[in-house]
N, C-alpha and C positions, 0 to 999 in steps of 0.2 A: 683734518690736517691742522685747521686753525685751533681746535681744542688741544691737540697735542702740543703745539707751539706755546699756547697759553699756559698749560700745565708745566712744561719744561721751564719757561721763564719764571713762573711762580716758585718752582723748586730751586732754581738758581738763586733767586732773590732770598728765599728762606735760608739756604745754606750760606749765602754771602753774609747775611745778618748774623747767623750762628757763628761763622768764622770770626767776624769782628768781635762778637761777645766773648768768644773763647780767648782771642788775642788780648782783649782788655783785661780779662780775668788773669791771664798769665802775667801781664805787666804788673797789675796790682799785687799779685801773689809774689812776684819777684821783688817788688819794693818792700813788701811786708817781710820777706825773708832777709833782705839786706838789713832792714831795721832791727830784726831779731838777732842777726849775727853780730851786729854792733855790740849788743849786750854780752855776747860770748867773748868778744875781743876785749872789751872794757873790763869785764870782771873775770879775767883769766886767773886761774883755771876755772872753767865754768862748772856749775853744779851738774849732777847727773840729770836732773829734771830739765835744765836748760839745754843740755846737749841732746837729750832724747828728743825733745821737741824740735830742735833744729834739724836733726837727722830725718825725722818724720816729715817736716815741711819740705825739705829738699826732695825726698822721694815722691811727695805729692806733686811737686812741680814737674817731675819727669812724667808722671801719669798725664797731667794736663797737656804737656808738650806732645805726647803720643796721640791724644785725642785731637789736637789741632792738626797734626800731620794727616790723620785720617780724614778730617773734614776738608783739608786742602787738596787731598788726592782726588776728590770729586771734580774739582775744577780742571785738573790736569788730564784726567782720564775719562771724564763724564760718567763715572761710576765709582762706587766706593769699593776700593780694593780690599779683598779679604786679608791680604798680607798685612795691611796697616791695622786692621781690626785685631788680628791675632797678635801683632806686636804690642798693641795697647793692652790686650788681655794678659799677655806674658809679663809686661812691666807691672801691671796691677797685682798679679799673683806674687811676683818677686818682691814687690813692696810689702805685701802682707807678711810674707815669710821673713823678710829682714826686720820688720817692726816686731813681730812676735818673738823672733830670736833675740833682738836687742833688749826687749823687756823680760826676757827669760820666761815666756809664757807659751812656748811652743811644745805642745804635748805630742807624743809619738803618733797618736791617731790623726791629729791635724797635719803632722809632717807627712804622713802617708797620703792623706787626702790631697795636700798641696802637690806632692810629687806626681800623683796620678793626673791631676788637672794640668800640670806643666807638661807631662808627657803627651797628653792629648793635644794641647795647644801647639807643642812643637811638631807633632805629627801633622796637624792641619797646616801649619806654616810650611812644612816641607812639601806637602801636597800642592800648596799654592805656588811654590817655586817650580815644581815638576810639571804642573798642568795649568800654567798661566795662559790666558787667551792670546796674549802677545806672542808667546812662544809658539803656539799652535799656528798662528798666522805666518810666522817666519818659516816654519817647517814646510808648510804648504807651498810657499813661494819658491823654495829651493827645489 
């Protein structure tokens, strides 16, 4: 029992430090993004390269936020919820599709591959909604 408590405390500590690191990275990334967007506003209309870089940075920020939500879910539920992992994966794949499309480098084979990956992730996400442990507990109580 003592070993289990020690391991749980160690895991909580590690995830706490990881959450702080992710939050610090998000804050620095946000500051960097605002600094780069200043260039877009000052040199209006921006060049294609500046605009492309800005769009890519905003999409990267969304991916970091999803990873942070996943890490924070551990503290709320004492487990890492699969729904947060699938959300982060879906945001990451959508980011890749948007960047490839924005740079006009999305070939049809990659578009099909991204589509298949997104369908699988959406199917997993749907299953996490239908078969969540919290829902199973509510059904048994009724």
